[in-house]
N, C-alpha and C positions, 0 to 999 in steps of 0.2 A: 504493500500500500504506500510505503514511503517513496518507492521508485515511481509509482503511478503519479503520486501527488507532485513529485519533483518534475516529471515530464510535463504534466499539465501546467504547472506554474511557468516552466520555461517556455512552453508554446504560447501561453497567454502573453508573455512578455514580448513576443514577436508580432503582436497584433497590428502594430503600425508599420511593419516593414514591407508588406506587399499586399496586393489585392488578391481576390479569389481567382482561381483558375477559370479561364474563359471556357464556357461550355459551347460545343458546336451546335448550330441550329439543328433541329430535329428533322430527319428524313426530308431534306429539301427535294422539291419536284425535280425530275430528270432535266438536266440542262441548266439548272439554276446556278448562277455564278455571281460572286460578289463583284459589283461594278467598281472600277478604279476610282478612288477618290470619294467613294460613298461609304459612310459609316454604317455598319450593320449591328445595331445594339440588341438585336433579338437573340438572346442566348438560351432561353428556356421556353418550351412550348407548353402552355397550360390549357387543357381542354375545358372550355366554358360551357358549350352546348354541343350536342351530338344528335344527328339525324333530325334536325329541325326543318319544317317545310319552308320557312322563310327566315331570314335574318336581317334585321334593321340595325344599323350602327351609325355612329357619327364621331367626329373629332371636335374637341372644344375650341379649336383654333385652326388656322390654315393647315391644310394637309394635302396629300396626294394619294391617288389610287394607282397601284402598280400591278402589273402582271406578275404573279408570284413565281412563274416559271422563268421568264426572261429578264425580269427587273425593269422592263419598259414602263415609263409613266403613261398611264391611260388618260388621266384627267387630274387637274389641280383644283382643289376646293379652297377658294380664296377666303371664305367666311367660316367662322366656327359655328358648329351646330347644324351644318347641312347634312341631311339624312342620306345615307346610302342604303338602298334596298336590294336584297339578294334573294334569289330563289334558284332551285336546281332545274336545269334543262338538260336531260340526258346525262352525260358524263361531264358536264360543264356547269360553272356558276354563271347564271345570268344576272347582271347587275344594272342598276340605274342610279345615277348621282351626278351632281355638277352639270346638269343639263345634257348629259350624254348617257348612253347605255351601251352594253356589249356583253360578250361572253368570254370566259377564260376558264382554265382548269384550276386556277388558284388566284385569289384576289387578296391584295394587301392594302390595308388602310394605315398609312404612316404619317404622323404629324411632321411638319417641317421643323418644328422646334421640339426637342426631346422632352421638355418640361410640360408640353401640352398633353392632356389626357384624351384617351378614346373612351367612348361609353356605349353601353348596350343595356336597354331596359333601365333599371334604377341604379346601375353600378357603373363606376368609372374605373379606368385601369391605366397604369403607366404602360409605356411601350407601344405596341402596335397590334392590330388585328390581322388574322389570316383566316380567310373563308375558303374551305375546300369541300368537295363532295364526300359525304360520309362513306367510310369503307364498308359499313354494314347498314343496309336499308337504303331508302331512296331520298334521303334528305341532305342537309348541309351540316357541316361541323364548323364551329367558331373557336379559334385558338387565339389566346393572348400570348404573343411573343414578348417576353420581358426579361430583364436581367435578374439574376438570382437574388440579389439583396433586396431589390424592390418587391419581388415576389414574396419574400419572407415577411415583409412588412404588411402584406395582405393576408398572411397565414397566422402569425403568432397570436394576435388578439382573439382570433376566432377559435384557436385550438386550446389555449390556456386561459383566456379571458383577460379582463382589464383589472389591474391591481395597483395598489399604492407603491411608492418608491421603496418601502421596507421589504417588498417582495421582488426587488429587481433581480436578485440572483436566480430566482426561479424563471423569470422571463428570459434571462440570458441563457440558462440551461435549455429552455424550450427552443430558443433561437438556434442554438448549436444542434440540438436533436433534429429540428425540422430541416436545417441546412444539410445535415449529414444524410437524412432520409432522402432528400431531393437529389443530391449528388449520386448516392448509391443507386437510386432507382431511375435516373435519367435514361430515357429511351425505352423504359419498360412497357410503355403504351404505344410503341412505335407503330404497331399495326392499326392503331386508331388515328394516327397522324399527329401525335403530340407526345410529350414526355410524361405528364402526370395529369390526373383528373383534378378539377377544382372542387372536390367533394370528399366525403368520408372514404371513397374508394382509394384515395391517397391522403391528401390533407385539405381541410376546408380553407378555401381561398376566396375572398370577396373583394379583391382589388384595392383601390386607393381611396374610395369614397369615405370610409369610416375608419381610417387608421388611428392608432393610439400612440400618443407621444412617447410614453414610457416603453411601449413595445418597440417602437422605432429606435429608441435609444439602445435597447437591448440588442437589436439587430446590428446597429452601427458599432457598438462597443465590442461585439464578438465577430466583426466582419471577417469572413473568409475561414473561420475556424470550423473544422470538422473533426469527428472522432474516427480513428482508424484502429484496426487490429490486424496484424500480419501484413501490413502494407496496403490494405484495402479499406475503403470506407465501410463502416459497420452498418448493419441493418438496424437503424436507430428507431425502433418502434417505441410507442408510448401510449398510455391510456389514462383515463380520467382519475380512476381510483383503484388501487390494487387490492383493496380489502384487507390490507395488513401483510400480504405476502405476494411477491412477484412470482412469475411463472418461468419454468423451463420451456423454451419455445418448442422443442420437439415433442412435448407432451400435450401441447395445445393445438398446434398446427402440424400439417404434414411437411415438416421442414427438418433439416439436419440440425443437430445440437450446435449451439454457439456458446462459447465460454463466457461471453459478455452478456448473454441473455439467459441468466440462470435464476432459479428460485432463491429468494432471500427475504428474511424478515424486514419489515419496513419500520422498525422501532429502534430507538436508541439503545435499548437493552433487549436481549433475547427474551421473548415472552412478554415484554412490556407493551404499553399502549403504542399503537402504530402512529406514525406522523399523519396519516390520512384519516385517523379515527373520527375527526370532527366533520368529515364530509357528509352531506345529506344523503349520499349514496353508500355510505359505509354499511348501513343496515337497510334492508328493504324486503318487501314481501309481495308476491303475486299469487292470484288464485283463479281457478276455472271450475265451472261445473263440468261433469264428464261429457255432457252434450257439447259444450263450447270447445273443450279440448279435442273431442272426437272430430268436430268439424275442422278445426285447425290442422290436426294431424293428417286429415284427408288430403291436404295441400302440401304440408311441409315434409312428410315422410317420403312421398314420391320425389320431391325436389331434392331431398338428401341423397337418395339413390342415384339421381341424375348427377349430382355433384361428385359422388364417388366415381361414376362411370367416365367422367370427363378426364380423369388422370389415373394412369396405372400406379403412380406413386401414392396417390390418395388411397386407392384400394388396398395397396400393400400395407400402408400405415394403419388404416382403419380396420382391416379385416372384413369378414363377411358382414354385410349390412342387413341381411334378411334371411330368416329361416321360416319356411312355410309350415302351417299346421298340417296340411295334406296336399295332395296333388291338385286339388281344385282351387287352392289359394292364389290370390292375385296380389302381388306386392304393391301394385299401384292403387289398390282399393283396400285400405287398411281395415275399414269397418269400425265397429265400436271399440273404444279403449277399454281394456280389461285390467291392466296393472302397469305400474312403473316401478323401477328399482334401480338404485345406484350400485353397479357391479364393480366399479373401480374408481379410484381417485388418483390425481396427480400428486407429485411431491408437495405442491403448495396447497393441497386440499381441494382443488377444483375437480369437478366431475370428469372422469376420464372415459367412462363407459356407462351410458344411460340405456337401460334395457326397457323397451316399450313393448308390451304385449297387447295385441289387438285380435280381433276375430280372424284376421288373415294369417297372423303368425307373430314372430318375435323380431323386432328391429333393434340393432345395436348402434347407438349414436356415439360418435367418438369426439372427445375434446371440445373445442370451442363451438362446434356445430350444434351442440345441445341448445345453445342460445337461439339459433335460427329455427330449430324445430319447435320450440315452445315460446313463441312471442306472446307478450301480454295481450289480454283481451282489448285493452284500450288502444293498442297500436302505438303507444307512447311509453317507452321507446319502441322502435319497430322490431327489435329483438330483445331477448332477455338481457338484463343488465350485466350479468356475470355468470360464469359457470361454477362459481364458488357458492353452492347452495345445498340445502337439505330438503328432502321431500316430506310433505305432510299430507297423508291420504286419509280421507274420511270414507268409511265403509258402512253399508247396511247388510250385515251378514257377510256374504261372499260377493256382494255387488258394490262396485266402486261408485261413489256419489260425487265426490269433489276432490280436487287436487290443488295443493298450494305448495309453493316453494319459498323458503326463507333464506335469503342470501346476503352476501357482502360484496361490495365493490362495484365498479362500473367499467366494463371493457375487458379486454383479453388479459390484462395484467402483465404483459411482456414489456420489459424495459422500464423507462421512466414513468413514475407515478406522478401525475400532475399535481394532485392535491397534496401528496407527500412532499413534493418539491417546494410547493408554496409554504408549507409549514416549516420545512428545513430552512428556507430562506428567512422566514420570520424569526427563527431562532439563531440567525447569524451565520449560517453556512454559506460559503461562496459557491458560485456556479461550478467551479472546478470540483469542489467536494461533492456537490450534488451529483454531477455526472460520474464521478469515480464510484459512487455507491450504486447507481442504477445500471451502469455499464462497466462492470469490473474488468480491469485489464486493458480497456481501450485508452488511447492517448490522444490528446488534442494536437493537431497539426493543421497545416494548410494543404489543400488538394494538390498543389504543385510541389509540395515537399519543402517549401521555403520556411 
């Protein structure tokens, strides 16, 4: 731990020496080339909309529309606020704006002044917009091409929230974790035409319209810093509340073990009160009637089997998902719920194997997917808060009447615990100390090694 802390402190001391590594544009259209003398600030592609029938956008100041394939200027928009409307026409984007119209395979809206923002709907964004045909479906995809640090300013307040200066270390830790996640996952959504989703599929990003000054400060003060292990950026996952214990990634998801993503108590003393114990999500309870849960399982159990079938690695990790009662059983028609049982738990106490018995047969649900199979009746949140729960079953003789779960935490519990980090910061821990706890063995450096 002394070695880790020393390396972290050393790396932090280098914060003013160099900027972050420049990320390449994502999957440029064939034939796209940087034009001599033209700055290309678009370093990261963030997917804002996908498969939309139409896209309306505008710049808040003078801008130009460019052919995203050739870089040729199609039209200049002299006044701010002029709308550009797009729709899909076959394999091309049909556009109208600046008194002109046309068709192209990729359309870019770029402000002439980099400080000018582009907007779509109720949100404003730094950088520029790219409109392309969606790779799946018959609509359009809207991408915000933006530099990494500006992107983070639209992520941090929406991921960890807005907090006073006494919690600055937690905001800084979140900035480093979000930056690391982005660098490690850049290009992961390449088949969609961008790097990352602007949603919980990756990280929640809402642009520049409602940035938070302290979160911006946290991004600026940690500029360029990422976490690495073995020379590569780590998978810097994080969740809202770990419920007192973080998770081993390989027990929760169909992933290989990572030394820096391991189960650990989140308290100052083993067995003591967790740093995240004051979270409103630390304790929670959900319940269903058998009829309600039977209806839900009719949708979610077949979806779980589909999820397993999508990947051989998932099937190997999870094992058999369904055992029929007899030859007439149909796994896609579970029928009435008969019983539930927790057959195994992870090192951190989360449900590892949930056995669901229905009229059709027996389903085994593995790890974090238990949250998807048993969503709350209210739909809020859209999946169960955590897999760290106990079952409470109400019976009438041998007939199951009601099901409840009493749980702790919110999220998968892998990596940084956001509410734990906030409490640690309030008690005087630095962002380096916070990161050293939640990602043991990882070190702070810059992506280019400087």
